[in-house]
MOPAC internal coordinates of N, CA, C and O (Angstrom, degrees):
PM7 1SCF
backbone

  N    0.0000 0     0.00 0     0.00 0    0    0    0
  C    1.4370 1     0.00 0     0.00 0    1    0    0
  C    1.5252 1   110.96 1     0.00 0    2    1    0
  O    1.2310 1   120.48 1   140.05 1    3    2    1
  N    1.3251 1   116.69 1   -39.95 1    3    2    1
  C    1.4551 1   119.10 1   179.16 1    5    3    2
  C    1.5212 1   111.26 1   -66.84 1    6    5    3
  O    1.2310 1   120.74 1   149.27 1    7    6    5
  N    1.3270 1   116.20 1   -30.73 1    7    6    5
  C    1.4610 1   119.77 1   179.52 1    9    7    6
  C    1.5266 1   110.47 1   -64.05 1   10    9    7
  O    1.2310 1   120.30 1   142.28 1   11   10    9
  N    1.3191 1   117.04 1   -37.72 1   11   10    9
  C    1.4644 1   120.30 1   179.48 1   13   11   10
  C    1.5196 1   110.27 1   -65.40 1   14   13   11
  O    1.2310 1   120.10 1   139.16 1   15   14   13
  N    1.3150 1   117.40 1   -40.84 1   15   14   13
  C    1.4577 1   120.29 1   179.68 1   17   15   14
  C    1.5165 1   111.04 1   -68.94 1   18   17   15
  O    1.2310 1   119.90 1   145.68 1   19   18   17
  N    1.3064 1   117.80 1   -34.32 1   19   18   17
  C    1.4531 1   120.82 1  -179.80 1   21   19   18
  C    1.5270 1   110.81 1   -70.78 1   22   21   19
  O    1.2310 1   119.77 1   147.01 1   23   22   21
  N    1.3235 1   118.04 1   -32.99 1   23   22   21
  C    1.4509 1   121.24 1  -178.43 1   25   23   22
  C    1.5283 1   112.99 1   -85.37 1   26   25   23
  O    1.2310 1   120.33 1   171.18 1   27   26   25
  N    1.3336 1   116.97 1    -8.82 1   27   26   25
  C    1.4666 1   119.20 1  -177.21 1   29   27   26
  C    1.5253 1   111.66 1   -70.70 1   30   29   27
  O    1.2310 1   119.83 1   159.75 1   31   30   29
  N    1.3183 1   117.92 1   -20.25 1   31   30   29
  C    1.4553 1   120.61 1   177.24 1   33   31   30
  C    1.5151 1   113.50 1    75.28 1   34   33   31
  O    1.2310 1   119.76 1  -154.31 1   35   34   33
  N    1.2987 1   118.06 1    25.69 1   35   34   33
  C    1.4623 1   120.94 1   178.53 1   37   35   34
  C    1.5099 1   111.21 1    81.65 1   38   37   35
  O    1.2310 1   120.16 1  -107.34 1   39   38   37
  N    1.3081 1   117.29 1    72.66 1   39   38   37
  C    1.4629 1   121.92 1  -177.33 1   41   39   38
  C    1.5256 1   111.62 1   -68.21 1   42   41   39
  O    1.2310 1   119.70 1   164.19 1   43   42   41
  N    1.3189 1   118.17 1   -15.81 1   43   42   41
  C    1.4631 1   121.07 1  -178.95 1   45   43   42
  C    1.5252 1   112.45 1   -86.18 1   46   45   43
  O    1.2310 1   119.44 1   177.80 1   47   46   45
  N    1.3191 1   118.68 1    -2.20 1   47   46   45
  C    1.4634 1   121.03 1  -179.78 1   49   47   46
  C    1.5249 1   109.79 1   -71.48 1   50   49   47
  O    1.2310 1   120.01 1   -36.72 1   51   50   49
  N    1.3254 1   117.58 1   143.28 1   51   50   49
  C    1.4705 1   119.39 1   178.17 1   53   51   50
  C    1.5291 1   110.85 1   -69.64 1   54   53   51
  O    1.2310 1   121.03 1   -32.37 1   55   54   53
  N    1.3304 1   115.64 1   147.63 1   55   54   53
  C    1.4587 1   121.06 1   179.49 1   57   55   54
  C    1.5265 1   108.09 1   -78.60 1   58   57   55
  O    1.2310 1   119.34 1   -51.64 1   59   58   57
  N    1.3311 1   118.87 1   128.36 1   59   58   57
  C    1.4663 1   120.95 1  -179.59 1   61   59   58
  C    1.5286 1   111.62 1   -61.05 1   62   61   59
  O    1.2310 1   120.97 1   -27.85 1   63   62   61
  N    1.3398 1   115.75 1   152.15 1   63   62   61
  C    1.4647 1   121.37 1  -176.73 1   65   63   62
  C    1.5243 1   111.86 1   -60.69 1   66   65   63
  O    1.2310 1   120.08 1   135.93 1   67   66   65
  N    1.3280 1   117.46 1   -44.07 1   67   66   65
  C    1.4666 1   119.83 1  -177.43 1   69   67   66
  C    1.5265 1   111.24 1   -65.06 1   70   69   67
  O    1.2310 1   119.96 1   146.72 1   71   70   69
  N    1.3267 1   117.68 1   -33.28 1   71   70   69
  C    1.4596 1   120.04 1   177.40 1   73   71   70
  C    1.5256 1   110.53 1   -68.92 1   74   73   71
  O    1.2310 1   120.18 1   140.41 1   75   74   73
  N    1.3203 1   117.26 1   -39.59 1   75   74   73
  C    1.4586 1   120.16 1   176.04 1   77   75   74
  C    1.5201 1   110.48 1   -62.79 1   78   77   75
  O    1.2310 1   120.41 1   140.30 1   79   78   77
  N    1.3309 1   116.83 1   -39.70 1   79   78   77
  C    1.4632 1   121.41 1   179.26 1   81   79   78
  C    1.5200 1   111.05 1   -64.43 1   82   81   79
  O    1.2310 1   120.49 1   134.00 1   83   82   81
  N    1.3237 1   116.67 1   -46.00 1   83   82   81
  C    1.4592 1   120.48 1  -177.34 1   85   83   82
  C    1.5340 1   112.65 1   -73.52 1   86   85   83
  O    1.2310 1   119.90 1   162.53 1   87   86   85
  N    1.3147 1   117.79 1   -17.47 1   87   86   85
  C    1.4648 1   121.26 1   179.15 1   89   87   86
  C    1.5256 1   112.62 1   -86.74 1   90   89   87
  O    1.2310 1   119.72 1   174.93 1   91   90   89
  N    1.3265 1   118.14 1    -5.07 1   91   90   89
  C    1.4569 1   121.22 1  -176.76 1   93   91   90
  C    1.5385 1   109.39 1  -107.46 1   94   93   91
  O    1.2310 1   119.38 1   -81.20 1   95   94   93
  N    1.3369 1   118.78 1    98.80 1   95   94   93
  C    1.4657 1   120.30 1  -175.13 1   97   95   94
  C    1.5335 1   113.38 1   -66.49 1   98   97   95
  O    1.2310 1   119.79 1   148.18 1   99   98   97
  N    1.3333 1   118.00 1   -31.82 1   99   98   97
  C    1.4576 1   119.50 1  -179.42 1  101   99   98
  C    1.5233 1   111.53 1   -71.58 1  102  101   99
  O    1.2310 1   120.42 1   144.14 1  103  102  101
  N    1.3206 1   116.80 1   -35.86 1  103  102  101
  C    1.4555 1   120.02 1   175.46 1  105  103  102
  C    1.5250 1   110.39 1   -66.64 1  106  105  103
  O    1.2310 1   120.34 1   139.08 1  107  106  105
  N    1.3237 1   116.95 1   -40.92 1  107  106  105
  C    1.4658 1   120.26 1   177.22 1  109  107  106
  C    1.5228 1   111.00 1   -63.38 1  110  109  107
  O    1.2310 1   120.09 1   140.24 1  111  110  109
  N    1.3311 1   117.43 1   -39.76 1  111  110  109
  C    1.4664 1   121.03 1   176.95 1  113  111  110
  C    1.5170 1   110.43 1   -63.09 1  114  113  111
  O    1.2310 1   120.32 1   134.99 1  115  114  113
  N    1.3213 1   117.00 1   -45.01 1  115  114  113
  C    1.4678 1   121.15 1   179.56 1  117  115  114
  C    1.5254 1   110.84 1   -60.97 1  118  117  115
  O    1.2310 1   120.29 1   134.02 1  119  118  117
  N    1.3269 1   117.05 1   -45.98 1  119  118  117
  C    1.4650 1   120.77 1   179.55 1  121  119  118
  C    1.5258 1   110.42 1   -65.27 1  122  121  119
  O    1.2310 1   120.31 1   140.30 1  123  122  121
  N    1.3255 1   117.02 1   -39.70 1  123  122  121
  C    1.4611 1   121.15 1  -178.82 1  125  123  122
  C    1.5162 1   113.54 1   -67.94 1  126  125  123
  O    1.2310 1   120.00 1   155.23 1  127  126  125
  N    1.3145 1   117.60 1   -24.77 1  127  126  125
  C    1.4647 1   120.58 1   177.09 1  129  127  126
  C    1.5306 1   110.67 1   -91.23 1  130  129  127
  O    1.2310 1   120.56 1   140.77 1  131  130  129
  N    1.3216 1   116.54 1   -39.23 1  131  130  129
  C    1.4627 1   121.14 1  -173.99 1  133  131  130
  C    1.5257 1   112.95 1   -72.91 1  134  133  131
  O    1.2310 1   120.11 1   135.13 1  135  134  133
  N    1.3194 1   117.39 1   -44.87 1  135  134  133
  C    1.4652 1   119.65 1  -175.62 1  137  135  134
  C    1.5317 1   112.76 1   -61.79 1  138  137  135
  O    1.2310 1   118.60 1   130.48 1  139  138  137
  N    1.3440 1   120.27 1   -49.52 1  139  138  137
  C    1.4660 1   118.35 1   177.34 1  141  139  138
  C    1.5331 1   112.55 1   -62.05 1  142  141  139
  O    1.2310 1   120.27 1   144.09 1  143  142  141
  N    1.3311 1   117.09 1   -35.91 1  143  142  141
  C    1.4618 1   120.22 1   178.81 1  145  143  142
  C    1.5266 1   110.68 1   -61.90 1  146  145  143
  O    1.2310 1   120.57 1   133.10 1  147  146  145
  N    1.3198 1   116.52 1   -46.90 1  147  146  145
  C    1.4656 1   120.57 1   179.55 1  149  147  146
  C    1.5196 1   110.79 1   -62.91 1  150  149  147
  O    1.2310 1   120.08 1   137.26 1  151  150  149
  N    1.3324 1   117.45 1   -42.74 1  151  150  149
  C    1.4618 1   120.13 1  -179.63 1  153  151  150
  C    1.5227 1   111.75 1   -65.47 1  154  153  151
  O    1.2310 1   119.71 1   138.97 1  155  154  153
  N    1.3329 1   118.17 1   -41.03 1  155  154  153
  C    1.4579 1   120.56 1   178.82 1  157  155  154
  C    1.5257 1   111.53 1   -67.24 1  158  157  155
  O    1.2310 1   119.99 1   142.84 1  159  158  157
  N    1.3267 1   117.62 1   -37.16 1  159  158  157
  C    1.4642 1   120.11 1   177.06 1  161  159  158
  C    1.5256 1   110.38 1   -64.92 1  162  161  159
  O    1.2310 1   120.51 1   134.09 1  163  162  161
  N    1.3378 1   116.64 1   -45.91 1  163  162  161
  C    1.4655 1   119.76 1   178.06 1  165  163  162
  C    1.5202 1   111.50 1   -62.54 1  166  165  163
  O    1.2310 1   120.27 1   138.95 1  167  166  165
  N    1.3301 1   117.08 1   -41.05 1  167  166  165
  C    1.4511 1   121.62 1   178.20 1  169  167  166
  C    1.5307 1   110.29 1   -62.32 1  170  169  167
  O    1.2310 1   120.33 1   137.76 1  171  170  169
  N    1.3170 1   116.97 1   -42.24 1  171  170  169
  C    1.4613 1   120.84 1   178.26 1  173  171  170
  C    1.5135 1   111.98 1   -64.04 1  174  173  171
  O    1.2310 1   120.09 1   138.37 1  175  174  173
  N    1.3262 1   117.43 1   -41.63 1  175  174  173
  C    1.4638 1   120.73 1   178.14 1  177  175  174
  C    1.5211 1   110.28 1   -63.64 1  178  177  175
  O    1.2310 1   119.86 1   138.52 1  179  178  177
  N    1.3413 1   117.88 1   -41.48 1  179  178  177
  C    1.4565 1   120.89 1   177.89 1  181  179  178
  C    1.5278 1   111.26 1   -63.49 1  182  181  179
  O    1.2310 1   120.22 1   140.35 1  183  182  181
  N    1.3316 1   117.18 1   -39.65 1  183  182  181
  C    1.4656 1   120.10 1   179.07 1  185  183  182
  C    1.5281 1   111.28 1   -67.07 1  186  185  183
  O    1.2310 1   120.17 1   139.70 1  187  186  185
  N    1.3312 1   117.29 1   -40.30 1  187  186  185
  C    1.4527 1   120.41 1   179.53 1  189  187  186
  C    1.5238 1   111.45 1   -65.63 1  190  189  187
  O    1.2310 1   120.56 1   139.15 1  191  190  189
  N    1.3335 1   116.53 1   -40.85 1  191  190  189
  C    1.4711 1   118.56 1   179.76 1  193  191  190
  C    1.5257 1   111.45 1   -71.99 1  194  193  191
  O    1.2310 1   119.49 1   161.27 1  195  194  193
  N    1.3242 1   118.59 1   -18.73 1  195  194  193
  C    1.4701 1   120.88 1  -179.47 1  197  195  194
  C    1.5347 1   111.63 1   -84.08 1  198  197  195
  O    1.2310 1   119.54 1   169.99 1  199  198  197
  N    1.3216 1   118.49 1   -10.01 1  199  198  197
  C    1.4734 1   120.94 1   178.85 1  201  199  198
  C    1.5238 1   108.52 1   -72.47 1  202  201  199
  O    1.2310 1   120.31 1   -52.77 1  203  202  201
  N    1.3218 1   117.01 1   127.23 1  203  202  201
  C    1.4697 1   118.21 1   179.32 1  205  203  202
  C    1.5339 1   111.12 1   -69.69 1  206  205  203
  O    1.2310 1   121.41 1   -31.83 1  207  206  205
  N    1.3090 1   114.90 1   148.17 1  207  206  205
  C    1.4686 1   120.77 1  -179.41 1  209  207  206
  C    1.5303 1   109.02 1   -77.66 1  210  209  207
  O    1.2310 1   120.29 1   -49.84 1  211  210  209
  N    1.3451 1   117.06 1   130.16 1  211  210  209
  C    1.4611 1   120.89 1   178.46 1  213  211  210
  C    1.5314 1   109.82 1   -79.25 1  214  213  211
  O    1.2310 1   121.40 1   -39.31 1  215  214  213
  N    1.3404 1   114.93 1   140.69 1  215  214  213
  C    1.4768 1   119.76 1   179.11 1  217  215  214
  C    1.4849 1   111.36 1   -96.75 1  218  217  215
  O    1.2310 1   120.10 1   180.00 1  219  218  217

């Protein structure tokens, strides 16, 4: 029984944040869809504001 506890590697240790993030496939899907969308929208807004006004 003690051997099992010794090999567990400290089961009472808290799970690191990045491991929790990488273990959640739906959160990764949400981030993978949302981040490019936000960047493309911001890029589009920057391009539109960079167009000179016609007189």
